[in-house]
C-alpha positions as CSV (number, residue, x, y, z in Angstrom):
1,X,36.6,-25.9,24.7
2,X,37.3,-24.4,28.5
3,X,39.4,-26.8,30.0
4,X,37.7,-28.5,33.8
5,X,39.7,-27.0,36.8
6,X,41.3,-29.4,39.3
7,X,40.7,-28.7,43.4
8,X,43.0,-25.9,42.7
9,X,41.4,-23.9,40.7
10,X,44.0,-24.4,37.8
11,X,43.3,-26.8,34.9
12,X,45.2,-29.5,33.7
13,X,46.9,-28.4,30.2
14,X,45.5,-29.9,27.0
15,X,48.6,-31.0,24.5
16,X,47.9,-32.0,20.7
17,X,49.6,-35.0,19.1
18,X,52.8,-33.7,18.2
19,X,56.3,-34.5,19.2
20,X,56.9,-31.6,21.1
21,X,54.0,-32.3,23.2
22,X,55.1,-36.4,23.5
23,X,58.4,-35.0,25.2
24,X,56.3,-32.4,27.6
25,X,54.1,-35.7,28.4
26,X,57.3,-38.0,29.1
27,X,58.7,-35.3,31.4
28,X,55.5,-34.9,33.0
29,X,55.5,-38.9,33.7
30,X,59.1,-39.1,35.2
31,X,58.3,-36.3,37.7
32,X,55.5,-38.2,39.2
33,X,52.8,-36.6,38.0
34,X,49.3,-38.1,35.3
35,X,49.2,-37.6,31.6
36,X,46.0,-39.3,30.0
37,X,47.1,-40.9,26.7
38,X,45.2,-42.3,23.8
39,X,45.0,-45.7,22.9
40,X,43.6,-47.7,20.4
41,X,40.9,-48.8,23.0
42,X,39.9,-46.4,24.8
43,X,42.0,-42.7,26.9
44,X,43.8,-44.1,29.9
45,X,45.2,-42.0,33.0
46,X,48.4,-42.8,33.0
47,X,51.5,-42.5,35.3
48,X,54.9,-44.0,36.1
49,X,54.0,-47.3,36.7
50,X,57.1,-48.1,38.8
51,X,56.6,-45.1,41.1
52,X,53.9,-45.9,43.9
53,X,53.2,-41.9,45.2
54,X,52.5,-41.9,40.9
55,X,50.4,-44.4,40.8
56,X,48.1,-43.5,43.8
57,X,47.7,-40.1,42.4
58,X,45.8,-42.4,39.5
59,X,43.4,-44.0,42.5
60,X,43.2,-40.6,44.1
61,X,41.7,-39.1,40.7
62,X,40.0,-41.7,39.6
63,X,38.3,-42.7,43.0
64,X,39.2,-45.9,42.5
65,X,38.9,-48.6,45.1
66,X,43.2,-49.3,46.0
67,X,42.3,-53.2,45.8
68,X,41.6,-53.0,42.0
69,X,44.3,-53.9,40.1
70,X,45.4,-51.5,37.0
71,X,47.5,-52.5,33.8
72,X,51.1,-51.6,32.5
73,X,51.5,-50.4,29.3
74,X,55.0,-51.0,27.8
75,X,56.8,-50.6,24.3
76,X,58.6,-53.5,23.8
77,X,58.4,-57.4,25.2
78,X,62.1,-56.4,27.0
79,X,60.0,-54.4,29.1
80,X,57.2,-56.9,29.7
81,X,59.6,-59.7,30.8
82,X,61.1,-57.2,33.1
83,X,57.8,-57.3,34.4
84,X,57.4,-60.8,34.8
85,X,58.5,-63.4,37.3
86,X,58.1,-66.3,34.0
87,X,57.3,-65.4,30.7
88,X,55.4,-69.1,29.3
89,X,55.1,-70.1,25.6
90,X,51.6,-68.9,25.2
91,X,52.8,-65.3,25.9
92,X,55.6,-65.5,23.1
93,X,52.8,-66.8,20.9
94,X,50.1,-64.0,21.9
95,X,52.7,-61.1,21.5
96,X,53.9,-62.3,18.5
97,X,50.0,-62.5,16.8
98,X,48.7,-59.5,18.0
99,X,51.3,-57.3,20.1
100,X,51.4,-53.9,19.8
101,X,47.4,-54.4,19.9
102,X,44.5,-54.8,22.3
103,X,45.6,-57.4,24.3
104,X,46.2,-57.8,28.1
105,X,48.1,-60.9,29.4
106,X,47.8,-61.5,33.2
107,X,51.3,-62.9,34.5
108,X,52.9,-64.1,37.3
109,X,54.3,-60.5,39.0
110,X,58.3,-59.7,39.2
111,X,59.1,-57.8,42.8
112,X,59.2,-55.1,41.1
113,X,55.7,-54.7,40.6
114,X,53.9,-52.5,43.5
115,X,51.3,-54.4,45.2
116,X,49.4,-51.2,44.3
117,X,49.5,-52.2,40.4
118,X,48.5,-55.6,41.2
119,X,46.1,-55.0,43.9
120,X,47.8,-57.2,46.5
121,X,47.8,-60.3,44.2
122,X,50.9,-62.2,42.6
123,X,49.6,-61.3,39.1
124,X,50.3,-58.3,37.0
125,X,48.8,-57.2,33.7
126,X,51.0,-56.5,30.8
127,X,50.2,-55.0,27.5
128,X,51.8,-53.4,24.1
129,X,49.4,-50.6,22.7
130,X,49.4,-49.6,18.9
131,X,48.2,-46.5,19.4
132,X,50.8,-44.4,17.4
133,X,50.7,-41.5,20.3
134,X,50.6,-44.3,23.1
135,X,53.9,-45.4,21.6
136,X,55.7,-42.6,21.1
137,X,55.5,-41.6,24.7
138,X,56.5,-44.9,25.9
139,X,59.6,-44.9,23.4
140,X,60.0,-41.1,25.4
141,X,59.3,-42.3,28.6
142,X,61.9,-44.9,28.5
143,X,64.4,-42.4,27.7
144,X,63.6,-40.5,30.7
145,X,62.1,-42.9,32.9
146,X,60.9,-46.2,33.4
147,X,59.5,-47.2,30.3
148,X,56.3,-48.5,32.4
149,X,53.0,-46.4,32.1
150,X,50.3,-47.7,34.4
151,X,47.1,-46.7,32.7
152,X,43.9,-47.8,33.6
153,X,40.7,-45.8,31.5
154,X,40.7,-41.6,32.1
155,X,37.4,-41.5,33.9
156,X,36.2,-41.2,37.3
157,X,35.9,-45.1,38.7
158,X,32.4,-47.2,37.2
159,X,31.8,-44.2,34.3
160,X,32.3,-44.9,31.1
161,X,34.9,-44.9,29.7
162,X,36.6,-42.2,27.4
163,X,37.2,-42.7,23.5
164,X,38.1,-38.5,23.0
165,X,39.8,-36.3,25.0
166,X,36.9,-34.1,25.5
167,X,35.6,-37.0,27.5
168,X,38.4,-36.7,29.5
169,X,38.3,-33.4,29.8
170,X,34.6,-33.5,30.7
171,X,34.9,-36.1,33.2
172,X,38.1,-36.8,35.1
173,X,39.3,-33.5,34.3
174,X,38.3,-31.5,37.6
175,X,40.2,-34.3,39.6
176,X,43.4,-33.3,37.5
177,X,45.9,-30.7,38.7
178,X,48.3,-28.0,36.9
179,X,51.3,-30.5,37.1
180,X,48.9,-33.3,34.9
181,X,48.5,-33.6,31.1
182,X,46.0,-34.8,28.8
183,X,47.8,-35.7,25.0
184,X,45.0,-35.6,22.4
185,X,45.5,-38.0,20.1
186,X,41.8,-38.0,18.3
187,X,39.0,-40.7,18.6
188,X,39.9,-44.4,19.8
189,X,39.5,-46.6,16.9
190,X,38.7,-50.2,19.1
191,X,36.2,-47.8,21.3
192,X,36.7,-50.8,24.2
193,X,39.1,-51.9,26.3
194,X,41.5,-54.7,25.6
195,X,41.0,-58.4,25.7
196,X,42.4,-59.9,29.2
197,X,43.6,-63.4,29.1
198,X,45.2,-65.0,32.0
199,X,48.6,-66.7,31.7
200,X,49.1,-67.2,34.7
201,X,47.3,-70.4,36.0
202,X,47.4,-73.9,34.2
203,X,45.9,-73.2,31.4
204,X,44.8,-69.9,29.3
205,X,41.6,-68.0,30.5
206,X,39.4,-65.2,28.9
207,X,38.6,-62.7,31.9
208,X,37.5,-59.4,29.7
209,X,36.1,-59.8,26.1
210,X,37.9,-56.9,24.4
211,X,39.4,-55.5,20.8
212,X,40.3,-59.2,20.0
213,X,37.9,-61.9,20.0
214,X,38.1,-65.2,22.1
215,X,38.4,-67.2,18.7
216,X,41.3,-65.5,16.8
217,X,43.2,-66.0,20.8
218,X,42.4,-69.4,20.9
219,X,43.5,-70.1,17.2
220,X,46.9,-69.0,18.2
221,X,46.9,-71.2,21.2
222,X,45.5,-74.4,19.6
223,X,42.7,-74.2,21.9
224,X,38.7,-74.4,21.4
225,X,37.3,-70.9,22.4
226,X,34.9,-72.7,24.9
227,X,38.3,-73.7,27.0
228,X,39.1,-70.1,27.4
229,X,35.6,-69.0,28.5
230,X,35.8,-71.8,31.1
231,X,37.3,-69.7,33.7
232,X,37.0,-72.0,36.6
233,X,38.2,-75.2,35.1
234,X,41.3,-76.3,37.1
235,X,41.8,-73.3,38.4
236,X,41.3,-72.3,42.5
237,X,42.2,-68.9,42.1
238,X,40.7,-66.1,39.3
239,X,42.3,-62.9,39.6
240,X,40.8,-59.8,40.0
241,X,41.2,-57.7,36.8
242,X,40.1,-54.1,35.6
243,X,36.4,-54.0,34.6
244,X,35.5,-57.3,36.1
245,X,33.1,-55.6,38.7
246,X,29.4,-56.2,37.7
247,X,28.3,-52.9,37.6
248,X,30.8,-50.6,35.5
249,X,30.9,-48.1,32.2
250,X,27.9,-46.6,33.7
251,X,26.0,-43.8,31.8
252,X,24.8,-41.3,34.6
253,X,21.0,-42.2,32.6
254,X,19.4,-45.0,33.8
255,X,20.4,-47.8,30.9
256,X,18.3,-50.8,30.6
257,X,18.3,-53.5,27.9
258,X,15.2,-54.2,25.6
259,X,14.8,-56.7,23.1
260,X,14.6,-56.0,19.2
261,X,10.9,-55.1,19.1
262,X,10.1,-54.1,22.4
263,X,10.9,-51.2,22.3
264,X,7.6,-49.1,22.0
265,X,6.4,-51.4,25.4
266,X,9.6,-50.8,27.0
267,X,8.9,-46.6,26.6
268,X,5.3,-46.8,26.9
269,X,6.1,-47.8,30.8
270,X,8.1,-45.3,31.3
271,X,6.3,-42.4,29.5
272,X,3.2,-43.5,31.5
273,X,4.4,-43.9,35.2
274,X,7.1,-40.8,34.7
275,X,5.7,-38.4,32.3
276,X,8.2,-36.1,30.8
277,X,11.5,-38.3,31.0
278,X,13.7,-37.7,28.0
279,X,14.3,-40.8,26.8
280,X,16.9,-42.2,24.0
281,X,17.0,-45.5,21.9
282,X,20.0,-46.8,21.0
283,X,18.6,-48.8,18.4
284,X,20.3,-51.0,15.7
285,X,17.2,-53.0,13.5
286,X,14.4,-50.7,11.8
287,X,12.1,-49.0,13.9
288,X,9.5,-48.1,11.5
289,X,7.1,-45.3,12.6
290,X,8.2,-43.1,15.2
291,X,7.3,-44.1,19.0
292,X,5.6,-41.5,21.2
293,X,8.1,-40.0,23.8
294,X,11.7,-41.6,22.6
295,X,14.4,-40.1,20.5
296,X,16.1,-42.7,18.0
297,X,19.6,-43.0,17.8
298,X,20.7,-45.1,14.8
299,X,23.6,-47.6,16.0
300,X,25.8,-49.7,13.8
301,X,24.8,-53.6,12.7
302,X,28.2,-54.4,12.5
303,X,29.9,-55.0,16.1
304,X,33.3,-53.2,15.6
305,X,31.6,-50.5,13.8
306,X,29.1,-50.4,17.2
307,X,32.2,-51.3,19.7
308,X,34.0,-47.8,18.1
309,X,31.2,-45.6,18.8
310,X,29.1,-47.4,21.9
311,X,31.1,-44.8,24.4
312,X,30.7,-41.8,22.6
313,X,26.8,-42.3,22.4
314,X,26.9,-42.9,25.9
315,X,28.9,-39.6,26.8
316,X,26.4,-37.9,24.4
317,X,23.4,-39.2,25.7
318,X,24.5,-38.0,29.0
319,X,25.4,-34.3,27.6
320,X,22.3,-34.4,25.6
321,X,19.9,-34.8,29.4
322,X,19.0,-38.4,28.7
323,X,17.0,-39.9,31.9
324,X,16.9,-43.1,30.4
325,X,18.5,-44.7,28.0
326,X,16.7,-48.0,26.1
327,X,19.4,-50.2,24.3
328,X,18.5,-52.8,21.7
329,X,20.0,-56.0,23.1
330,X,22.9,-57.3,21.0
331,X,23.0,-60.4,18.9
332,X,23.8,-63.7,20.7
333,X,27.0,-64.0,18.3
334,X,30.6,-64.3,20.1
335,X,31.4,-61.5,17.6
336,X,29.3,-59.4,19.9
337,X,30.8,-60.4,23.2
338,X,32.9,-57.5,24.0
339,X,30.0,-55.3,23.2
340,X,27.2,-57.3,25.2
341,X,29.8,-57.2,28.2
342,X,29.8,-53.6,28.4
343,X,26.5,-53.4,28.0
344,X,25.3,-55.7,30.6
345,X,27.8,-53.6,33.1
346,X,26.5,-50.6,31.9
347,X,22.9,-51.6,32.8
348,X,23.5,-53.6,36.0
349,X,24.2,-49.9,37.5
350,X,20.7,-49.5,37.9
């Protein structure tokens, strides 16, 4: 695969997932450059989280608004506690149950946390990823640098998150320089971003559904899941967090949620008013007879399997030149909460 070229005309280097590549990626981070790294959720665009010039390169490459916070990734609790001015008992409970893993905790930030990272807020998002390549890179970077990696998803702002190195290459690759690196760690096993829980207020609250269900988090904290979802209860301010905009994770194609059994009707509306459009249907349930003008892509019926392939399907649909994506609405089931959230935001773009 040819590497996309940066503005300088020189491509960023793609690194295989090997020990020498991890060491090189750590040196690149320590020098203030960017490394796209695999995590269990999605690929992140990493920089030294305590270096303002390096973090600014993330914002520039992504085209990300400067007030939109990024998550800090750490290898251990020592680094996590260094980044927060207070560490509540609830953080210990959640870290013990879910770290390393797809959980981000929002805490009151320490003085060392950059305004660029927090979006000017008094809070910071911290996560300890479980992907072996991410953990190896964090360990290597702890030996030669700060050991703190700021890493939003490795895509242009608002676009579909990457779950393979190829997605990074095709998406944000042209905005990376010859000094940057892309670490190929294979396909992400979770496929959607981390769950974000705010621990900075009076009581824990869910700010973004993700790889860990709200019910699992609530059980560890001894709370009903409904209490986590009551974002406004007893709180005056809700921190801004990654992935909270109404429109996000959007493919180039026009995406539309369609109720089960309504695919033919939705397709007919498009083909009658806009003949010749390339329409792809992402469908879990049985369609039966072929539907004129629609290319059906079967989707998993299990929410975890669906989440694992969702972004890949959106990338593939764009690569196939789809004009419209008709996506079967997910079940009204808490297990589908993260998928439903991503689909809602993807479809809000049009």
